[in-house]
C-alpha positions, -999 to +999 in steps of 0.1 A: -057+344-521-034+315-517-025+328-479-062+326-472-067+293-480-036+280-466-052+299-434-085+279-438-071+245-444-048+248-411-083+258-393-099+230-410-069+210-397-072+220-361-111+215-356-108+179-375-080+173-347-099+187-319-127+162-333-105+131-331-092+142-295-129+145-284-140+115-300-110+095-288-123+099-253-157+090-262-170+077-227-166+078-194-153+057-164-177+029-154-177+006-121-174-024-141-140-009-156-126-018-121-119-053-138-097-034-164-074-014-143-040-035-143-007-025-124+027-036-129+039-044-096+077-063-090+102-054-113+134-068-115+162-056-145+185-086-158+221-088-148+234-082-181+207-051-185+190-061-216+157-074-200+134-065-174+109-089-155+079-081-139+046-092-127+013-072-136-017-073-115-048-084-135-080-081-120-100-115-119-135-109-137-165-119-123-169-147-149-143-168-129-145-186-099-145-156-070-109-152-057-078-128-054-063-110-082-041-125-108-003-118-110+012-127-144+051-126-152+064-105-183+097-100-199+103-065-216+131-067-242+147-034-237+166-036-274+132-047-293+113-025-269+085-053-267+070-075-239+061-108-235+039-128-213+052-161-202+025-181-190-007-182-212-025-192-180-036-166-151-016-172-120-002-160-092+036-152-094+055-134-066+091-130-059+107-125-093+144-126-096+170-129-122+198-160-125+230-149-126+234-156-161+206-139-171+188-164-191+164-179-164+137-163-142+131-176-106+100-170-089+073-183-065+040-198-071+017-225-070+009-244-101-024-266-107-015-298-086+008-281-062+000-283-026+025-255-013+039-223-032+071-230-045+102-219-063+102-219-096+124-214-126+118-204-162+136-198-194+133-157-203+123-169-235+091-187-220+085-224-216+073-251-192+084-239-153+105-263-133+100-265-094+135-262-077+127-273-040+103-301-023+088-283+007+064-293+037+048-256+037+045-225+013+076-205+008+069-172+016+099-150+000+133-158-013+168-143-025+196-159-048+228-154-035+254-128-051+274-158-068+244-175-081+250-209-066+224-204-034+189-197-027+179-184+011+143-188+013+118-185+044+091-209+050+068-219+081+076-246+109+060-277+098+026-283+122+034-301+154+029-339+153+005-337+183-014-309+168-019-331+134-028-360+153-055-340+174-068-324+140-071-361+121-093-371+153-116-340+147-102-323+179-100-288+159-094-262+194-074-232+187-051-224+215-049-185+205-013-169+201+005-200+209+000-222+180+017-194+154+041-213+133+079-195+130+092-181+100+123-201+096+152-195+071+167-222+049+195-220+023+195-243-008+224-252-028+216-250-067+243-274-074+242-299-050+201-294-047+199-299-013+183-276+014+197-267+052+178-253+079+195-219+090+173-205+121+150-220+146+127-205+173+125-170+158+110-156+127+128-140+096+113-115+077+133-089+056+169-102+049+195-097+021+228-114+011+264-100+018+282-100-016+303-128-011+274-151-004+287-160+032+264-143+055+226-129+054+214-095+071+177-106+086+152-084+104+145-110+131+117-113+155+111-137+188+075-146+171+059-149+143+029-126+156+018-095+138+027-072+166+063-085+165+065-080+131+054-044+135+074-034+164+099-063+176+124-068+145+159-064+153+188-066+126+211-098+129+239-110+108+234-150+100+264-172+086+247-188+058+266-226+067+264-227+105+232-204+114+254-190+144+243-153+144+251-118+163+228-086+167+242-058+144+220-028+158+195-025+186+172-006+163+141+006+183+103+003+167+098-003+128+120-020+107+111-024+066+141-025+045+176-036+047+207-039+022+243-048+022+270-026+006+287-038-026+319-042-003+300-057+024+312-032+047+284-014+053+245-020+059+218+005+051+186+004+067+151+022+066+134+023+102+116+043+127+136+073+142+121+062+176+101+036+192+072+057+191+077+073+158+048+054+139+066+055+105+096+031+092+107+066+070+143+070+082+175+062+064+203+048+085+237+032+077+261+015+102+293-006+097+293-042+093+304-055+119+292-023+141+301-009+173+277+016+175+245+017+196+214+029+174+216+062+193+252+069+178+242+061+143+237+086+120+201+095+108+206+107+072+166+117+073+171+140+104+153+171+092+138+157+060+104+167+055+097+132+037+095+094+045+121+069+029+104+038+014+132+019+001+172+019-002+196+005-030+237+009-032+246+027-064+285+020-052+304+018-019+295+053-008+264+060-025+228+045-017+196+054-036+165+058-019+125+069-031+106+084-005+071+103+001+073+142-001+042+150+005+020+139-020+046+132-044+074+104-046+109+110-053+142+094-059+172+104-047+210+098-039+227+099-005+266+096-002+275+084+031+299+111+039+276+141+028+250+159+049+227+166+017+209+139-008+208+147-046+179+148-065+176+122-093+141+120-098+119+149-091+085+154-076+054+151-094+070+130-123+058+097-114+045+077-084+064+043-073+067+025-044+099+001-050+125+003-077+153-020-087+189-006-097+214-023-123+244+000-130+228+032-147+197+018-150+166+020-128+130+004-133+098+005-116+060+002-117+049+039-115+016+055-120+004+091-125-032+108-123-037+094-157-029+057-155-025+029-132+007+017-126+031+010-160+067-002-163+093+028-162+127+029-170+153+060-156+187+061-172+213+080-160+217+093-196+185+096-213+160+105-185+126+088-174+105+069-203+074+047-197+079+014-216+044-001-214+007+004-218-010-023-203-041+002-200-042+011-231-084+013-229-079+044-210-070+062-242-109+060-248-118+074-214-125+108-203-107+116-166-114+142-145-090+170-136-071+160-103-043+184-088-022+191-055-042+212-027-028+230-001-041+248+024-035+260+060-056+244+092-069+264+122-036+267+139-015+279+108+002+244+101+006+238+061-016+207+047-016+189+013-036+169-002-054+159-036-083+171-052-101+155-080-131+178-097-163+164-111-158+153-142-185+177-157-170+208-135-188+241-142-169+272-126-193+288-101-214+257-094-212+239-061-210+200-060-213+172-036-181+162-021-170+127-010-136+130+018-117+099+009-093+092+042-065+071+040-054+049+068-024+044+090-026+074+102+009+066+090+005+066+051-001+093+027-023+099-007+000+104-038-011+127-066-009+097-087-035+073-095-062+071-067-087+047-087-096+015-071-122-007-053-114+009-019-105+047-031-132+060-054-113+087-073-123+090-109-154+065-101-169+091-080-155+121-104-177+106-131-209+109-111-199+145-104-190+145-071-157+163-057-132+138-043-109+153-017-081+134+001-063+153+026-028+143+042-037+152+079-013+156+104+001+123+117+004+111+082+038+101+062+056+121+039+063+155+058+091+141+080+090+127+116+072+159+135+047+157+116+041+124+121+043+127+158+017+155+159-009+132+160+007+110+188-017+103+218-041+127+201-062+103+179-089+121+160-080+153+177-064+180+155-056+156+129-092+154+123-097+194+127-071+191+092-101+172+075-125+197+086-107+229+081-101+211+043-138+209+036-141+246+050-114+257+025-134+240-005-165+258+008-151+290+005-136+284-029-172+281-038-165+246-048-186+224-024-221+225-014-214+226+027-253+204+027-239+176+005-206+165+023-201+127+027-168+110+040-158+074+037-124+050+044-106+021+056-094+011+087-081+048+106-100+062+071-134+041+086-122+054+122-123+089+110-156+081+091-169+066+123-160+099+143-173+123+114-207+106+115-211+107+154-191+135+172-192+159+140-226+145+128-239+181+116-210+184+091-215+152+072-245+139+052-233+105+045-206+084+056-190+049+044-170+030+077-148+002+065-128-021+087-132+010+112-132+017+147-163+019+168-151+015+205-116+025+211-113+007+246-125-026+231-107-019+200-073-022+219-084-053+236-090-072+204-069-061+177-036-083+168-012-053+171-018-037+211+022-030+215+020-012+178-013+008+195+003+014+226+036+027+212+032+046+182-005+055+184-015+064+224+014+065+243-002+049+275-024+019+286-063+022+285-061+021+328-037+050+330-063+074+312-095+055+301-114+085+299-094+100+270-096+065+252-135+064+259-140+101+250-120+093+213-147+067+208-174+073+181-199+050+201-197+075+228-213+100+206-238+079+188-269+095+202-257+124+183-259+110+149-279+122+121-258+109+097-269+080+073-243+057+081-230+028+061-207+002+081-188-025+060-163-050+078-142-081+068-158-110+088-123-126+098-107-093+104-077-094+131-068-059+131-100-039+137-119-070+153-154-074+132-171-066+169-161-029+159-188-027+132-209-047+153-204-022+184-210+009+158-238-006+142-256-015+175-251+020+191-261+040+160-294+017+157-304+021+192-296+061+193-289+078+165-316+094+142-304+083+106-306+054+087-279+025+094-263-007+079-242-028+084-224-056+058-202-087+066-176-098+042-174-135+051-139-148+043-123-114+041-099-099+067-086-059+069-097-053+033-110-072+009-092-093-013-119-113-033-130-101-064-169-102-056-161-086-026-144-057-042-169-052-064-198-053-040-180-027-020-175-003-047-208-007-058-224-005-025-208+026-016-210+047-044-251+040-046-247+053-009-233+084-016-256+088-047-285+082-024-278+106+006-257+134-015-276+136-048-312+142-055-341+144-031-342+112-013-356+112+019-326+111+048-346+088+071-349+060+044-321+037+029-315+022-006-322-012-016-304-035+004-291-054-028-269-037-051-272-029-086-259-051-110 
């Protein structure tokens, strides 16, 4: 009898626990939750290893004046396991770094009354921030020297006096691509409180101090134009006193990260493997000074099915790097004399883009399918630990199932992606599908948090859509060979990978083939326009965000024509105009039966807003389905303003719901004004 009572009591407790778990996730995600999603961004461990400074990206609410997200400064005390926000006001803080004494934190911000962004310092315990430098333009980035006595920073050229005079008289003509301001490197002496300009007539991007605080390794381009920053940066070593510089290595094409070894004898850098490689994802190490050509340098990523993101030195012989590997992120150790790397944080644990290192401590902002970026700490002795919970509100929200998916393309190539199920998924039932296509194409979707203003994720799942996010060939994360499969074949086999993924989901019995939608931004917008025209018979709705309509006019209006040439096409338009035209969505507008929503930043320099207009006009004149064009004033290649982000999210979800669910007529459109 006692045993029966114990069993009954155990069963009762299990029922109560189950009820509590269900009740604790008592609501579904709502579109307004866009303004609740917070992300840990920059992370820096103090030199004494006792604290971590980090920034937290906080969405600007609609009740505030329209603008971009806030970025607030926090300090996490590792001993007391406690986070403290250093300023009460919402600010825009970046480039967080510690003073050598571990008592002060440096950062870039613009406080009320500031004309330009400045470098500030503040006590780790909080208090009033102190401006360090009085400059005539915004400070873009900075690094404190290893000895703690100097700060290297980059700011723009002063505006030409003649230009200022003309502007004061109302002459505001703009001379295209001739009035750029170069990014100059300066060194500020903290003790003497004075600055010295180090470079001129060039533009400095990424840079790193040598351990002796005498030299600076810098990625330098001739001009401060976007194409130059993509394709024409080269690595120089600059004397921080005299400004004398020499080229360390003639790296071809893209370059994204560089770090001195602790003894200053080597420089590790992340770059493309060749001028035609779209991904800066290969790890190289050269001697300083260097006597070898780029082709003689060892590519530690050769044969590696992944893409290196960033690099740090553990000691004089070992570097740490994180990398995209399929839909996951890993952390690895690489000895400079070894052929193989050692796995430190394995795939599937957490997704993170940057990390900081201090002895045996590694910290970063990381996310999973269950939460956005939180502060993480990895200790070689104790393993991985999540330190913060800034998105505690998610404990009350029921999230849909998310998983890595793999399938074979029609030519047998293995393709990976991420699949989010409808929140109320029932086995055996077919659902509408939204394909989310990433941009680039040199990018990849990770199996982490995929919900934001431009990637519908859980927002779509709660409305019982499947969301499929394929890493088609040409994506990063699968090595150089995989990336190069899209070279010169835009929207060719890479788009077949998307179609084959859809067919895979249909064969599994998940998806209704008559209710398939597609959307994405930039290259994802291009794919969505291509789907709505060339492959219109497969898609019931399309959302084209800052996407390409006409590849011919796009190549003559973009701010990255050389990047387009070197890493995407491999030829100029006049060398094969027919192929460029054949890969243009407007070429097939007359075939379209797909309701298409086009959205574009009115000041987009990458994919000119005329691309959205061309696609709209072609579809309006020749297609057999509704089309709508929405311009976002003041927005560029993506939306930064809170109101524009929310409009995009609500408007696109309403478009998909209207055409992929219910019995709404396909020849009519939803209201032009979104629901609030």
